[in-house]
C-alpha positions in Angstrom: 122.7 45.4 248.0 125.2 48.2 248.0 125.4 51.9 247.1 127.7 51.0 244.2 129.3 48.1 242.4 132.7 48.4 240.7 132.4 46.8 237.2 136.0 47.6 236.2 139.0 49.2 238.0 137.9 52.8 238.7 134.5 52.4 237.1 131.4 52.0 239.2 127.7 51.8 238.8 125.6 53.3 241.6 122.2 52.6 242.9 121.1 56.0 241.9 121.4 55.0 238.2 124.7 56.7 237.6 128.1 55.6 236.4 130.9 57.0 238.5 134.6 57.6 237.7 136.0 58.5 241.1 139.6 59.2 240.0 138.3 61.7 237.4 135.6 63.2 239.6 132.9 62.5 237.0 129.3 61.2 237.4 127.3 60.2 234.4 123.5 59.7 234.0 121.3 59.2 231.0 117.8 59.9 229.8 116.5 62.7 232.0 113.6 63.6 229.7 112.7 67.0 231.2 109.3 68.2 230.0 107.8 64.7 229.7 104.3 65.7 231.0 104.5 69.2 229.4 104.9 67.6 226.0 102.0 65.2 226.6 99.7 68.0 227.7 100.6 70.1 224.6 99.6 67.2 222.4 96.2 66.7 224.1 97.2 64.0 226.6 97.4 64.3 230.4 100.0 63.3 232.9 100.1 64.6 236.5 102.7 67.3 237.2 106.1 65.8 238.1 109.3 67.4 239.2 110.0 70.8 237.7 113.3 71.3 236.0 114.9 73.1 239.0 114.0 70.2 241.3 115.5 67.7 238.9 118.6 69.8 238.7 119.0 69.9 242.5 118.6 66.1 242.5 121.3 65.7 239.9 123.6 68.1 241.7 123.0 66.2 245.0 123.8 62.9 243.4 127.1 64.2 242.0 128.1 66.0 245.2 127.3 62.9 247.3 129.7 60.9 245.1 132.4 63.6 245.3 132.1 64.4 241.6 132.8 67.9 240.3 131.6 67.1 236.8 128.3 65.7 235.6 127.7 64.3 232.1 124.3 63.5 230.8 124.5 60.7 228.2 121.7 62.0 226.0 118.0 62.8 226.1 118.2 65.6 228.6 114.9 66.9 227.2 111.8 64.9 226.1 110.3 66.8 223.1 111.9 65.8 219.9 111.0 68.7 217.7 108.5 71.4 219.0 110.0 72.4 222.3 108.1 75.4 223.6 109.0 78.3 226.0 107.8 76.4 229.1 110.1 73.4 228.3 113.0 75.7 227.6 112.5 77.4 230.9 112.5 74.0 232.6 115.8 73.1 231.0 117.3 76.4 232.0 116.2 76.0 235.6 117.8 72.5 235.6 121.1 73.7 234.2 121.2 76.6 236.6 120.6 74.3 239.6 123.2 71.8 238.6 125.9 74.4 237.8 125.6 76.0 241.2 127.3 72.8 242.5 129.1 71.0 239.7 129.9 71.5 236.0 127.4 70.1 233.4 128.0 68.6 230.0 125.4 67.1 227.7 125.8 64.4 225.1 123.1 64.8 222.5 120.5 62.0 222.3 117.8 61.3 219.8 115.4 63.6 221.7 117.8 66.5 221.8 117.5 67.6 218.2 118.8 71.1 217.7 120.6 71.0 221.0 119.5 70.2 224.5 120.2 73.6 226.1 119.6 77.0 224.6 122.8 78.5 223.2 124.8 75.3 223.7 125.6 72.9 220.9 126.2 69.8 223.0 128.4 67.0 221.8 127.9 63.6 220.0 130.3 62.0 222.5 132.6 63.0 225.5 135.8 61.2 226.4 136.9 61.0 230.0 140.3 59.5 230.1 139.9 56.1 228.3 136.1 56.0 228.8 133.7 57.2 226.1 130.2 58.6 226.9 127.7 58.4 224.1 123.9 58.1 223.9 123.3 55.0 221.7 124.7 51.6 222.7 127.4 50.5 220.3 126.5 47.7 217.9 129.7 45.8 218.5 132.1 45.5 221.4 133.9 48.9 221.6 137.7 49.2 222.0 137.4 51.1 225.3 134.8 51.3 228.0 131.7 53.0 226.7 128.8 54.4 228.9 125.5 55.0 227.2 121.7 55.1 227.7 118.8 55.3 225.2 117.3 51.9 226.0 115.8 52.5 229.5 116.4 49.0 230.8 114.3 47.5 233.5 114.1 44.0 234.9 111.3 41.9 236.5 112.3 39.9 239.5 110.1 37.0 240.7 110.2 34.8 243.8 109.1 31.2 244.5 105.5 32.3 245.2 105.1 33.9 241.8 105.2 37.5 243.2 107.1 39.9 241.0 108.5 43.4 241.1 110.0 45.6 238.3 113.1 47.6 238.8 115.3 49.9 236.8 118.7 48.2 236.0 122.0 48.8 234.4 123.3 46.4 231.8 127.0 45.6 231.8 128.6 43.9 228.8 132.1 43.7 227.5 133.4 47.2 227.9 129.9 48.7 227.8 127.5 50.0 230.4 123.9 50.8 229.5 122.4 53.1 232.2 118.7 53.2 233.2 116.7 56.3 232.6 117.2 58.9 235.3 113.6 60.0 234.8 111.0 58.1 236.8 108.5 59.0 234.0 110.5 57.7 231.1 109.2 54.1 231.4 111.5 51.2 230.6 111.8 48.0 228.6 112.4 44.5 229.9 116.1 43.9 229.7 115.8 40.6 227.8 113.8 42.3 225.1 116.7 44.7 224.5 119.2 42.0 223.5 118.8 42.6 219.7 119.8 46.2 220.3 123.0 45.2 222.1 126.4 43.9 221.0 126.8 40.1 221.1 128.0 38.5 224.3 127.0 38.1 228.0 125.3 41.0 229.8 125.1 41.3 233.5 121.8 42.7 234.9 122.2 45.0 237.9 118.8 45.9 239.4 118.4 49.1 241.5 116.0 50.1 244.3 116.0 53.0 246.8 119.5 54.1 245.9 121.0 50.6 246.1 122.3 48.3 243.4 122.8 44.5 243.5 124.5 41.9 241.5 122.0 39.0 241.7 123.9 36.8 239.3 121.5 37.4 236.4 123.3 37.2 233.0 121.7 37.5 229.6 123.5 36.1 226.6 123.1 37.5 223.1 124.6 35.4 220.3 125.5 36.9 216.9 122.4 35.2 215.4 119.9 37.2 217.5 
């Protein structure tokens, strides 16, 4: 396992769940889902308290700084609530942005959870282009013309050994000119990678599992035909 894997010249996937463009000084993560447990409590559910927005912001800033990135892009779903964001969640988002921006610049691509804008007073963008790389939220339905980095699907993979023991890990999916990042949030769950094939463009997809800040290419490839 390694801290990062280069999937194309100048384009890396890291064990922290980020894409990294070293020449541009840009790190990209997806699906932060700030306010996950606050939204659940407001609707009558219960989840234990998790990282506050400021702590998540410090973790994001530390990730970018460790990579030598001066710019951090969130590829959608910075927040969790899709409609009725309250003052507590807005405060969490503000604390996150303030913590990140003390170290690096922050840009947010809007995801399906970011209706009305992810950060107060900021419109966000449907996509961001970095050189010849596009950052969006939803995976493209067909092979894009340039490398595209996205999220939305929260991929995970189950690994099994010869004894039948298994463990589940977040993973990145790498197809032809497309990278689907795992959710940055530990609370955002995940879907088994093979079940995501119908939502992906046809073709082979490499599965890169991640654990404790490291990423591996274990030779796992999923194939989606145009009939799926």
